[in-house]
C-alpha positions in Angstrom: 2.8 -5.5 22.6 4.2 -8.6 20.9 1.5 -8.8 18.3 2.1 -9.2 14.6 0.5 -9.6 11.2 1.6 -10.8 7.8 0.2 -8.3 5.3 0.3 -8.2 1.5 0.4 -4.7 0.1 -0.6 -3.6 -3.4 0.1 -0.2 -4.7 2.5 0.9 -2.0 5.7 2.4 -3.3 7.2 4.1 -0.2 7.1 4.1 3.6 4.7 7.2 3.5 2.0 4.8 2.3 2.4 2.7 5.4 2.3 5.8 7.6 -1.0 6.8 5.9 -2.4 3.3 6.6 -1.3 3.4 10.2 -1.6 7.2 10.8 -4.5 7.1 13.3 -2.4 4.8 15.5 0.5 7.4 15.9 3.3 4.9 15.4 7.0 4.9 14.6 8.2 2.4 12.0 11.5 0.7 12.5 13.9 -1.5 10.4 14.4 -5.0 11.9 17.9 -4.0 13.1 16.3 -1.8 15.7 15.2 -4.8 17.8 17.3 -5.3 20.9 18.4 -8.8 22.1 15.6 -8.6 24.7 13.1 -8.1 21.9 12.4 -4.4 22.7 12.5 -1.4 20.5 14.6 1.6 21.5 12.8 4.4 23.2 12.9 8.0 22.2 15.5 9.3 19.8 17.9 6.4 20.6 16.4 4.4 17.7 16.4 7.2 15.1 19.1 5.4 13.1 16.7 2.6 12.5 13.5 4.6 11.8 11.8 4.1 8.4 11.2 7.6 7.1 8.1 8.5 5.0 10.2 9.5 2.0 12.0 6.1 2.0 11.2 3.7 -0.8 9.6 0.4 0.4 12.1 -1.4 -1.8 14.8 -0.2 0.6 13.1 -1.9 3.6 15.3 -4.8 4.6 14.2 -8.4 4.0 14.5 -11.1 6.5 14.3 -14.6 5.0 12.9 -13.1 1.8 10.1 -11.0 3.4 10.2 -7.3 4.1 9.9 -6.7 7.8 8.7 -3.5 9.4 8.5 -3.2 13.2 5.9 -0.9 14.7 6.5 1.0 17.9 5.1 4.0 19.7 5.6 7.3 18.0 8.6 9.4 19.0 7.9 12.1 16.5 4.7 12.7 14.8 5.1 12.6 11.0 3.4 15.5 9.4 0.2 14.4 7.5 1.4 16.9 4.8 4.1 14.4 3.8 2.7 13.3 0.5 3.8 10.1 -1.1 5.7 10.6 -4.4 2.9 8.7 -6.1 -0.3 10.0 -4.4 -2.6 8.6 -7.0 -1.6 5.0 -6.2 -4.4 3.2 -4.5 -2.9 1.2 -1.6 -4.5 -2.0 -0.6 -3.6 -4.1 2.4 -4.6 -7.7 2.7 -4.1 -9.4 6.1 -2.7 -12.8 5.3 -2.2 -14.1 8.8 -2.4 -13.2 12.4 0.3 -15.2 14.1 -0.4 -16.3 17.7 1.7 -14.9 20.5 4.1 -17.9 20.5 4.8 -17.4 16.8 5.4 -13.7 17.3 7.7 -14.3 20.3 9.7 -16.8 18.2 10.1 -14.4 15.3 11.1 -11.5 17.6 13.6 -13.8 19.3 15.2 -14.7 16.0 15.3 -11.1 14.9 16.8 -10.0 18.2 19.5 -12.7 17.8 20.5 -11.0 14.5 20.1 -13.7 11.9 22.1 -13.4 8.7 20.3 -11.0 6.3 18.6 -12.7 3.4 20.4 -12.7 0.1 19.3 -10.0 -2.4 16.9 -11.1 -5.0 18.5 -11.6 -8.4 16.8 -10.1 -11.4 14.9 -12.6 -13.6 16.5 -13.0 -17.0 14.0 -12.2 -19.7 13.9 -13.9 -23.1 14.7 -11.6 -26.0 
């Protein structure tokens, strides 16, 4: 629908945590590379190569300009609620940081659809001995 949110997550270790937060919505989560140049997500199984699976670590979700980006589309398959996160005792908290207006969302989607260069991987911080 062209809406977006900037969210800060605490306690989430894998994509299954996101599905649990969004489960009532019946959604499919996609990596940013799924976005077509016309800013649409692939329908049906055409986008399965870009799906984010519940068992996938959140650390593996691609970053765009330093921020992990997850695109949300209509569900193609319903993920079983029995898919338990690897760390079920983690309390996941989501804090909505911003609700961009439709112009900002359109701009971000247009840049993603144009395939900007992926952000450089973070380098580990050297710790003093």
